[in-house]
C-alpha positions in Angstrom: 145.9 77.7 139.9 147.2 79.5 143.2 147.4 83.4 143.7 147.1 86.1 146.2 146.1 89.6 145.9 145.1 92.9 147.6 141.3 92.5 148.6 140.3 95.9 147.5 142.1 95.6 144.2 140.1 92.1 143.6 136.8 93.4 144.7 136.8 96.5 142.5 137.3 94.6 139.4 134.5 92.2 140.6 132.1 95.0 141.0 132.5 95.8 137.3 132.6 92.0 135.9 129.1 91.3 138.2 127.4 93.7 135.5 127.8 91.0 132.9 126.3 88.3 135.3 122.8 86.9 134.0 119.9 87.5 136.7 118.1 84.5 134.8 119.5 82.4 132.1 118.9 79.0 130.6 122.5 78.3 130.5 123.7 77.8 134.2 127.4 78.0 133.3 126.9 81.7 132.7 126.3 82.1 136.3 130.0 82.0 136.7 132.8 84.3 136.4 135.7 82.8 134.3 139.0 83.3 135.7 142.1 82.9 133.7 145.3 83.2 136.0 148.6 83.9 134.0 152.0 84.5 135.2 151.6 88.1 135.6 147.8 89.1 135.4 144.3 87.7 135.7 141.7 87.9 133.2 137.9 88.1 134.2 135.0 87.2 131.7 131.2 87.5 132.4 128.3 87.2 129.9 124.9 87.3 129.6 122.4 87.7 126.7 123.0 91.3 126.3 126.3 92.5 127.4 129.7 90.7 127.9 132.4 92.1 130.2 136.2 91.2 130.3 138.6 92.7 133.0 142.2 92.8 133.1 144.0 92.8 136.6 147.7 93.2 136.5 148.2 95.2 139.9 151.4 94.9 141.5 149.8 93.3 144.5 149.1 90.3 142.6 151.1 87.3 143.3 150.8 84.2 141.0 152.1 80.8 142.3 150.4 78.7 139.8 148.3 79.7 136.7 145.1 78.1 135.4 141.5 78.7 134.7 138.4 78.2 136.5 134.7 78.8 136.3 133.7 80.2 139.7 129.9 80.8 140.8 129.9 84.7 140.3 127.5 86.0 142.8 128.7 83.6 145.9 132.3 84.4 145.1 131.6 88.2 145.0 129.7 88.4 148.1 132.6 86.4 149.9 135.0 89.0 149.0 132.8 91.8 149.7 132.1 90.7 153.3 135.6 89.4 154.5 137.7 92.0 156.4 141.3 91.0 155.3 143.3 93.2 153.3 144.7 90.5 151.4 143.1 87.2 149.6 144.7 84.0 148.9 142.8 81.8 146.5 143.9 78.3 145.5 142.4 75.4 143.5 142.7 72.5 146.1 141.1 69.8 144.0 139.6 69.8 140.2 136.6 71.4 141.4 137.1 73.0 144.9 138.6 76.5 145.4 139.7 77.5 148.8 139.6 81.3 149.8 141.4 82.3 152.7 141.5 85.6 154.3 143.1 86.1 157.5 141.2 83.7 160.0 138.5 83.2 157.3 138.4 80.4 155.0 135.7 79.4 152.3 135.4 76.3 150.3 133.7 76.9 147.0 132.4 74.2 144.5 133.4 75.2 141.0 131.8 74.6 137.5 133.3 73.1 134.7 135.4 75.7 132.9 135.4 73.6 129.7 131.7 74.2 129.2 132.1 78.1 129.6 131.3 79.2 126.1 133.8 81.6 124.0 133.0 85.2 124.2 133.1 86.4 121.0 134.4 89.8 121.2 134.2 92.0 118.0 137.0 91.9 115.4 138.8 95.2 115.9 138.8 97.6 113.2 139.0 101.3 113.1 137.4 102.7 116.3 135.3 105.8 117.3 137.5 107.5 120.1 135.6 109.5 122.7 136.4 110.5 126.2 134.8 108.5 129.0 133.3 112.0 130.3 131.8 112.7 127.1 130.1 109.3 126.9 128.8 109.6 130.6 127.3 112.8 129.7 125.8 111.5 126.5 124.1 108.8 128.7 123.0 111.2 131.3 121.5 113.5 128.9 119.4 111.1 127.1 118.9 107.5 128.6 116.2 108.6 130.8 113.9 109.4 127.7 114.0 106.1 126.4 110.7 103.7 126.8 110.7 101.7 129.9 108.2 99.0 128.0 108.5 96.5 125.2 105.4 97.8 123.3 108.1 99.2 120.7 111.3 97.5 121.7 113.5 99.7 119.2 112.4 102.7 121.6 113.9 101.1 124.8 117.4 102.0 123.0 119.2 105.2 122.4 120.0 106.0 118.7 123.7 106.7 117.8 124.0 108.0 114.2 127.1 109.3 112.7 127.6 111.6 109.7 129.8 114.3 108.2 131.9 114.3 111.6 128.9 114.8 113.9 127.5 112.1 116.4 123.6 112.4 116.6 122.5 110.8 119.7 118.5 110.5 120.2 116.3 109.1 122.9 112.3 108.9 122.7 109.4 107.1 124.5 107.2 108.8 121.7 106.1 111.3 124.5 109.2 113.1 125.0 112.5 113.3 123.1 116.2 114.2 124.1 118.8 115.1 121.4 122.3 115.6 121.7 124.7 116.4 118.7 128.4 116.0 119.4 131.4 116.7 116.8 133.8 114.0 116.6 137.6 114.7 116.1 138.2 112.4 113.0 136.4 111.5 110.1 134.8 107.9 110.1 132.5 105.6 108.2 128.8 106.3 108.7 127.0 104.2 111.3 123.3 104.1 112.9 123.0 101.9 115.8 120.3 101.7 118.6 121.9 100.7 121.9 119.7 99.2 124.9 119.0 101.6 127.7 119.9 99.1 130.4 123.5 98.3 128.9 124.2 102.2 128.7 123.1 102.2 132.5 125.7 99.5 133.3 128.2 101.2 131.1 127.8 104.6 132.8 128.4 103.0 136.2 131.9 101.2 135.0 132.8 104.8 133.4 132.3 106.5 136.9 135.6 105.2 138.0 137.7 106.1 134.6 138.8 109.3 133.2 140.5 107.6 129.9 139.6 107.9 126.3 137.2 105.1 125.1 137.5 103.2 121.9 134.1 102.2 120.4 134.1 99.3 117.9 130.8 98.8 116.0 129.3 96.3 113.5 125.6 95.6 112.8 124.9 93.5 115.6 126.9 94.8 118.7 129.2 97.6 120.0 132.3 97.2 122.0 133.6 99.8 124.3 137.2 99.2 125.0 139.1 100.8 127.9 142.8 100.0 128.9 141.8 97.1 131.2 137.9 96.9 130.7 136.1 95.5 127.5 132.4 96.2 127.5 130.4 94.7 124.6 126.5 94.9 124.1 124.1 93.7 121.7 122.1 96.2 119.4 118.5 96.4 119.2 117.1 95.4 115.7 115.0 97.6 113.6 114.8 101.1 112.2 114.8 103.9 114.4 112.0 106.7 113.6 112.8 109.7 111.9 112.4 112.0 115.0 113.5 115.2 113.0 109.7 115.5 111.8 108.3 116.2 115.3 110.8 119.0 116.1 109.0 122.3 115.6 111.0 124.8 113.2 109.5 127.8 114.8 108.3 129.0 118.5 105.9 131.9 118.6 106.3 132.2 122.5 110.0 131.8 124.1 110.2 132.1 127.9 113.2 132.2 129.8 113.8 130.6 133.3 116.3 130.1 136.2 116.4 126.4 136.2 116.6 125.8 139.8 113.5 127.9 140.4 111.5 126.3 137.8 112.4 122.8 139.2 111.4 123.8 142.6 108.2 125.2 141.5 107.3 122.2 139.1 108.3 119.7 142.3 106.0 121.6 144.7 102.9 121.8 142.4 103.2 118.5 141.2 102.4 117.2 144.7 98.8 117.5 144.1 98.5 117.1 140.5 96.4 114.2 138.9 97.6 111.5 137.0 97.2 110.7 133.5 95.7 107.6 133.0 98.1 106.2 130.0 101.1 107.3 131.6 100.3 107.6 135.3 102.4 110.5 135.4 101.6 113.8 137.3 100.0 116.2 135.0 100.5 120.2 135.5 99.6 123.3 133.6 101.8 126.2 132.8 99.9 129.5 131.9 101.8 132.9 130.7 99.5 135.4 132.1 99.1 139.0 130.3 101.3 140.7 133.2 104.2 138.4 132.1 104.1 136.2 135.1 104.1 132.3 134.5 101.7 130.5 136.6 102.3 126.7 137.2 99.2 125.0 138.7 97.6 121.5 139.1 93.9 120.6 139.9 92.8 117.6 141.6 89.3 117.1 142.1 89.7 114.4 144.8 92.6 116.0 146.5 92.9 119.9 146.2 94.7 122.5 144.1 98.2 124.0 143.9 99.4 127.1 142.1 102.6 128.9 142.2 104.0 132.0 140.4 107.3 131.9 138.7 109.2 135.3 137.1 110.8 134.8 134.0 114.4 135.8 133.9 114.1 138.1 130.7 111.4 139.5 128.7 109.0 136.8 127.4 109.4 136.6 123.6 105.9 136.1 121.8 102.3 136.0 123.0 100.3 134.2 125.8 100.4 130.4 126.2 98.7 127.8 128.3 99.6 124.0 128.1 99.5 120.9 130.1 102.2 118.2 130.3 103.9 115.5 132.5 105.7 117.0 135.6 108.1 114.2 135.5 109.1 114.7 132.1 109.9 118.5 132.8 111.5 117.4 135.8 113.9 115.0 134.1 114.7 117.2 131.2 115.7 120.0 133.4 118.1 117.8 135.4 119.9 116.9 132.3 121.1 120.3 131.6 124.1 121.6 133.0 122.8 125.4 132.4 121.6 127.6 135.2 119.4 129.4 132.6 117.1 127.5 130.3 114.4 128.5 127.8 110.9 126.7 127.2 110.1 127.3 123.5 106.4 126.8 122.4 105.0 126.2 119.1 101.5 126.1 120.3 99.2 124.9 123.1 98.6 121.4 121.5 102.1 121.0 119.9 105.3 119.8 121.2 107.6 122.4 123.4 111.4 122.4 123.2 113.6 123.1 126.2 117.0 124.2 125.7 119.8 125.7 128.0 122.3 128.6 127.6 125.4 126.4 127.9 124.2 123.3 126.4 124.1 124.6 122.8 124.1 121.2 121.3 121.3 119.5 123.6 117.4 119.7 123.4 114.5 118.1 125.0 111.1 117.9 123.5 107.7 117.2 125.5 104.3 116.5 124.1 101.6 118.2 125.9 98.4 116.5 127.1 94.7 117.5 126.8 93.0 118.3 130.1 89.7 119.3 128.6 
């Protein structure tokens, strides 16, 4: 095996493939990146227990003198390519298990792992895909993934639920204290599906999609899902179990609706939460929102050990309904507001001890729900 390539081209693809390398594994060969060098392209593969990634490099800067396949210790190789200053990299197999990397006046010799020990990565059999633009997938991840659970008490809640029916894709995330729901109409009719994708996998996928603007083909089976770009395949396992029916907790009517400028509300919540006490269970800052008779909204926090904070916010339109006083996590509201593209949002209240819903004027198919807390 012997080839040369522009350093930046190789590094950009290694950054993608790195996301498939395990942090810890009982199978040491998976610490390697599988390099398969063909006459006019290179195929890279990395896999761990959650995701598998395959990258195709067919850049015009690639010059192959000899084909072959090797298993290169992934993190060492990536750091070498990241830190060399050369514009072009030469890579050659010197002996059966020794790789030579030359970059201008730098030379590295890296001991290889046995490529025959590398397991075959079983990517999905390709059937009828769901086709979605990369921008839409990135937006869906941004609007929902933060609302998943970050602990393993209920593993199914550490993922995002993707459900398809009647040309509509319903996406839901919840940690049982808050919820994010996005509806998206697909362009074509498909077989129904109901899957839960791990939140960490979606985080890694989103980073890859930051560098592309193409349509993504999504292939689904009961155990895994493959996101196929033209030169990158990203496959992740699915979470097992039944996702809860979250529709039951979304109120159907709202006696009080208050309109806000999103940035003004965000800034006020951020300032007031500086002195807010922390909820014992969630350890999140708790603030209180009160609609006064003069139609001014007061956001406050009371901390017996540190002090108090209070700020007035003027609604951007007439308040619909009666007075309300409700306490909740400032972190949850802060993250929900940042997921909206809208500049104007509404807080829709079903009662002081019932969940409230956040909607945006430009985000018609998106809603966030937050459960209140008792501060008696």
